[in-house]
Residue, then its C-alpha position, 0 to 999 in steps of 0.5 A: m241268790i247272787r252268785i259271782e264266779h271269777l269275775t274280772k273287769r278291766f278298763d284299758t290296763v287297769d283291773a277294776v275288779k279282779d277274779v272276784s268270787l262270792e255267793i250272797p244267799e237270798g234274804i241276806m244283806y251285804g255291804l261293800l267296803g273299800t277305798n276309792g277305786a277299789g272296785k265297789s261301784t264297778l262290781l255293782r254295775l256288773i251285777a246290775g248288768i250295766l257293764q259287761a264282765d271281761e271274764g267270769r260269770i254273774e247269776i241272779e236266781g240262776d240266770s245270767c244278767y248282762d243281756n237278760p231283762k228278767c234278771k235285771s229286774c231283780f236288782f236295782y243299782l242307784p249310783d252316787t251321782p245319778y244322771y238326770f235329764p235337765n228338763g226331766s220331771i218326776f214323771c220322766f224319772f219313774i215312767i220313762f227312765p226304765f224304758l231307757q234301758s232299751v233305747s239310746v240316750d238321745i231318744g230318751f232325752l227327747l222323750c223326757v223333754y216331750w213328756g216331762 
């Protein structure tokens, strides 16, 4: 189950997500609808633990996700325009990319160039 309580994320003075609360039971598929800039992608990035919320709480299976690799492994987020390393290969994407969550982008780039 995904539980979100009073979630808020601000970028400077703009509230990208403001006081969102919802509960998604296990086995249920939800869709997010809204205009550009409504906060859909920001909400997904927050759930995936890519961004940290300014206020509120997100739990997946009862665990907070931002600093929790176990929780992050339960959720996958694929952005509209994913970033790929220019010299990367399929090997780089599927083997090295998950490792990049714990290293800097510069080190990840070097790994992909070396092994890709």
